[in-house]
C-alpha positions as a printed NumPy array, in Angstrom:
array([[-9.453, -4.045,  0.951],
       [-8.801, -4.8  ,  4.595],
       [-6.654, -2.455,  6.622],
       [-3.867, -4.962,  7.177],
       [-3.726, -5.905,  3.515],
       [-3.54 , -2.224,  2.54 ],
       [-0.844, -1.642,  5.173],
       [ 1.196, -4.556,  3.816],
       [ 0.805, -3.425,  0.203],
       [ 1.842,  0.146,  1.038],
       [ 4.978, -1.053,  2.77 ],
       [ 5.795, -3.494, -0.004],
       [ 5.544, -0.768, -2.653],
       [ 7.569,  1.681, -0.535],
       [10.264, -0.989, -0.075],
       [10.383, -1.324, -3.864],
       [11.389,  2.342, -3.988],
       [ 8.128,  3.994, -5.02 ],
       [ 7.379,  7.447, -3.68 ],
       [ 4.31 ,  8.151, -1.562],
       [ 2.416,  9.738, -4.458],
       [ 3.209,  6.787, -6.721],
       [ 1.987,  4.318, -4.088],
       [-1.228,  6.321, -3.658],
       [-1.866,  6.376, -7.412],
       [-1.183,  2.661, -7.813],
       [-3.529,  1.679, -4.95 ],
       [-6.082,  4.389, -5.803],
       [-5.988,  5.885, -2.304],
       [-5.253,  9.332, -0.886],
       [-1.625, 10.359, -0.294],
       [-2.539, 11.235,  3.293],
       [-3.453,  7.584,  3.843],
       [-0.043,  6.49 ,  2.588],
       [ 1.696,  9.005,  4.846],
       [-0.261,  7.757,  7.848]])
């Protein structure tokens, strides 16, 4: 996954109301990456 695509997906999921941990689980990435 490219960085920009991941960035866009994280923001899309956060806009849908998901919490940081939920976004991390759904994308199979670390929570620290979502926070960044």
